[in-house]
C-alpha positions, 0 to 999 in steps of 0.5 A, a space after each residue: 503549581 497547576 501548571 506544572 502538574 499539568 506539564 507533569 501529567 502531559 509528558 507522562 500521557 505522552 510517554 503512554 502512547 510513544 511506547 505502544 505506538 513504536 510497538 504497533 508500527 513494528 508489529 504492523 509494518 512486520 505483518 505486511 512485510 511477511 506478506 511480501 517476504 515469500 515473493 522476494 524469496 522467490 525472486 532470489 532462489 529461482 530468479 537470480 536476484 542478488 540478496 543485496 537487491 532484495 535489501 533494496 527492495 524492502 527499502 523501496 517498498 517501506 515507505 509505502 508501508 509506513 504510509 499506512 501502518 503509522 496511523 494504524 500504530 498511533 490509533 492502537 497507541 491511543 487505545 492501549 494507552 488510555 485503556 490502561 490509564 482508564 483501567 488502573 483508575 489513573 484517569 480518574 485520579 487525574 480527573 480529580 486533580 481538577 484536568 477534564 478529559 479535554 485538557 489532556 489532549 494537548 499531548 494526544 494533539 501535539 503527537 498526531 501532529 508529529 505523526 501527520 507530518 511524518 506520514 505527510 513527508 513520506 507520502 509527498 516526497 518519499 513513497 514516489 521515490 520509492 515506488 519509482 525506485 522499485 520499477 526501475 529495479 524490476 526493469 533492471 532485473 527484467 533486461 538482465 534476466 532478458 540478457 542472460 535467461 534465454 539459452 539456446 536450445 531450451 524452453 524459457 518460461 520466465 517471462 509472463 504469458 509466454 513460453 520461449 525457444 531459440 534455437 542458437 544464438 550468433 555470438 557476433 551480432 547477439 541475434 537469436 536464430 529460430 525463435 518460437 513463442 507460445 504466447 497465452 494471456 488471460 482472456 485472449 486466444 492463444 497464439 505462436 509466433 515464429 521468427 528467423 531472427 530475434 534480438 533484444 534491446 531496452 529503452 530506458 526512457 520508458 523502462 521497457 525490454 523489448 524482443 523484436 523479431 525479424 521476417 516470422 508470422 503469427 499462427 492463431 485461431 480465427 473468429 469462427 470455428 475451424 478458422 484458422 489465421 496466419 499473420 506475416 511480418 518483417 518486424 515484430 516487437 514484443 514487451 518482455 516482463 518477468 514472470 512474478 507479480 509487482 513487475 511492471 517493467 513493459 513500457 511504463 514510465 511514472 505512474 500516478 503514484 510516482 508522480 510529486 505534486 508538482 508533476 501531478 499538477 504539471 499533468 493535469 495541465 496537459 490533460 485540460 489543454 488536450 480535453 482529457 479526464 483528469 479526475 483520477 490525478 486530482 484524486 491521488 493529489 488529494 489522497 496525499 494529504 488525506 491519509 496523513 491527516 487520518 493520524 490527526 482524526 484518530 486522536 479524536 476517536 482513539 481516545 474515547 474508545 480507549 477508556 470505553 474499552 478499559 475492562 477489555 484488555 490489549 487484545 481490544 486495542 488490537 481488535 478495534 484498531 484494526 476494525 477501525 482501520 478496515 473500515 476506513 480504508 474500505 471508505 477510502 478505497 471506494 471513493 478512490 474508485 468513485 472519484 476516479 470515474 468523476 461521479 463525485 467531486 475528488 475533493 470529497 471522495 478522499 476527504 469523506 471518511 476523515 469527515 465522518 471519523 472525525 465528527 464521530 470522534 467529536 461525539 465520542 470525546 463529549 460523551 466520554 468527557 461528561 462520563 455518558 455511556 455510548 450504548 452501542 459502544 458498551 454493547 460491543 465492549 461487554 460482548 468482547 470482554 464476555 468472549 475474551 473470558 470465555 475463551 481463556 477459559 476454554 484454553 485453560 481447560 
C-alpha cells in the first residue's frame, strides 16, 4: 500500500513540475528571441534577406537559447511547484503520510536527469551545428549582397567599417572600374583606397568574401602630425563583411563553439605539438558538460528555496530563479575568462559554480527536511513578501 501511495505522489509531483517547466521554457525562450527579433527584421527590411532565410536563422540560434533556458525553466518549475505544494499545505499532508522530503526527491531527480540529457545533447551536437550553420548563412548573405549590392555610381555603406564607390562595371569580365573606398575602423586612423579595377571572389573553404583591387594606392595619415602617407600596390585584398552584428563571415572557419568533442580533442593535440596554449579549448570542452549538469544541481537548490517562499507567490519564483541564474552565469563567465588565460585549471573554472551551488543545495535541503529555518532566506522572503504586498496596495489605489 505504501509503495502504491509513493508512486501516486511521485507522479503527482512530476506533473506539478512539468507544467510550469514548459511555461517557463516558453517565456524565457520568447524573451531571448525578442531581443534578436529587431535585428532579424532589419535583415529582412534593409538587407534584402528573404523571410525563409530569417526563419532558418531562428532555427539555427534556438539551440543556443535552449541551452540556457532549459536549466532556467527547470529551476523556475521547482520553485513554483514546491512553493504551491507548501503554500497549499499539500506538502504537510504528504509528510503526515510518512514521506520525508528526501523521499519526495526521486521524481525531481528523474526530471533533472532528463533535462540534463536533453541539454547535453544540445551542447554537444545541436549547438555546434546551429552555430556553424548560422555562420554559413551569414556568409551566403554577405556573398549575395556583395554580388548584387554594389551599384555603379552609388555610395554603398552595406559593408562594415567602409563606404564603397565604383564608377562602372565591365559586364564581360565582371570587374569594377574606378574603385574608391573610405575605410574607418574603431581605434585606427581612417584611410582612403583607390584602385583602377576591382573584382569580388569568394573562398568557401574559410567562409570569406574578398574584394581584390588592382593598380591602386592607400592614402592615410602618418604617425606624426601633418604627415601623409601613400602606399602604392599592384594587388590588394579587402575582406568584406556585412554591416550588422552577428556576421563574422570574414576569414573564419569553425570557431570554438562550433567544434564537436572529437574536433576539440584533435585541435588540442595539434596545439600541443606546436607548443601553443590550448586552455581555452579545454574550457570549452568542460563547458559542454558543466552547463547541462546545472539541471541536476538546481534540483537540490530549487526544492528547499521553493518551500521557503511558500507565502511569496509566483513572483517570488520568477525573481529568485532569475537571481540564481544571473549569479550562476556570472560565476561561469568569470571562470571561463580566468580559465582561458590559464590562471586556474580549466576543469575548476567550469565546474566551480556547480560545486558551490551543489553544496549550498544539500545544506538547504537538509535544513528544509528538518524544518529548520535559514535566517538569511527568511529575511529575504519576508522582505520580498512585504514589498509585493505594498506594491499591490499602491496599484489598487
